[in-house]
C-alpha positions in Angstrom: 10.9 -5.0 -51.5 8.2 -8.0 -51.5 10.9 -10.3 -50.1 12.2 -7.5 -47.7 8.9 -6.8 -45.8 8.5 -10.5 -45.5 11.7 -10.7 -43.2 10.8 -7.7 -41.2 7.4 -9.1 -40.9 9.2 -12.5 -39.4 11.5 -10.1 -37.6 8.5 -8.6 -36.0 6.3 -11.8 -35.4 10.0 -13.4 -33.5 9.9 -10.9 -31.3 6.8 -10.8 -30.5 6.4 -14.6 -29.9 9.8 -14.4 -28.0 8.0 -11.3 -25.2 4.9 -13.3 -25.2 7.1 -16.7 -24.3 8.7 -14.4 -21.7 5.5 -12.8 -20.3 4.2 -16.6 -20.0 7.2 -17.5 -17.9 6.9 -14.4 -15.2 3.7 -14.8 -15.0 4.1 -18.5 -13.8 7.2 -17.2 -11.7 5.2 -15.0 -9.8 2.2 -17.8 -9.6 5.0 -19.9 -8.0 6.4 -17.5 -5.8 3.1 -16.3 -4.0 1.9 -19.8 -3.4 5.6 -20.6 -1.7 4.6 -17.3 0.0 1.6 -18.1 1.0 2.5 -22.2 1.8 5.5 -20.7 4.1 2.9 -18.1 6.3 1.1 -21.0 6.5 3.6 -23.6 7.7 4.5 -20.8 10.3 1.5 -20.0 11.6 1.0 -23.6 12.3 4.9 -23.8 14.1 3.4 -21.1 16.1 0.4 -22.9 17.1 1.7 -25.8 18.2 4.5 -24.0 19.9 1.9 -21.9 21.5 -0.3 -25.0 22.7 2.8 -27.1 23.9 3.9 -27.6 27.3 5.1 -24.9 29.1 8.2 -24.9 30.4 
């Protein structure tokens, strides 16, 4: 009975560890997407400002 409890506890710990690892990966992915979106908006804004200040045709 003791060994069974240890195996169940080890399984629960492994599942919790996997969920913890997955949450870290998802969190990092969200940060990367947010940084990419901000960088893309800044780049688009700079491009639009440059096209406005360029020579008129």
